[in-house]
C-alpha positions, 0 to 999 in steps of 0.5 A: 500296270497299276492294278493287279489281277484278282483271281477267285480261290478254289472252293473246298470239296466240303462246301460244294453243292453236290456234297450238301445235296440232301441237306439242301432238300431236307427243309423241303422234305420236312415241310411236305411231311408236315403238310401231309400230316396236318392237311392231306391225311385228315382230308383223306380220312374224312372223305373215306368216312363220308364214302362209307356213310353214303354207301351204307344209306338205306331206306328209313334213314333220317338224313340231312342234306348239304343244303340243310334239308332234313328228311327220311330216305324212301328209296336209294338208287345208284346216284340219287336218293329219294328223301321225304321232307314232309308228308307226301313230299319227296325230293331226289337228291344226289347221294354225295350231298348227304352230309349226316345220318341222324339217329332214329326219331330225330325228325319227330323232335324237330 
């Protein structure tokens, strides 16, 4: 025979996948932690603040809806709020579409 057989060398125990299992997943864990603190946690905080604002809505509050309509709350239900947008014009909007509660007297300055 002119060509001799080539055999693979045995791997070191320190270079096996089982030995570096945690080190292989460390970048993935670090990326998840960064994403959690940059994206997920602030979104959860905003959602919690919006829920407390919607739960605290009461008659007489001046609000802005998601569509940009400003008005005064005349009646609060379980899922809907009656908002007076002009004299004797009342519309029903979902509570979740309320984006901001304005300070008292803001509507008179508009």
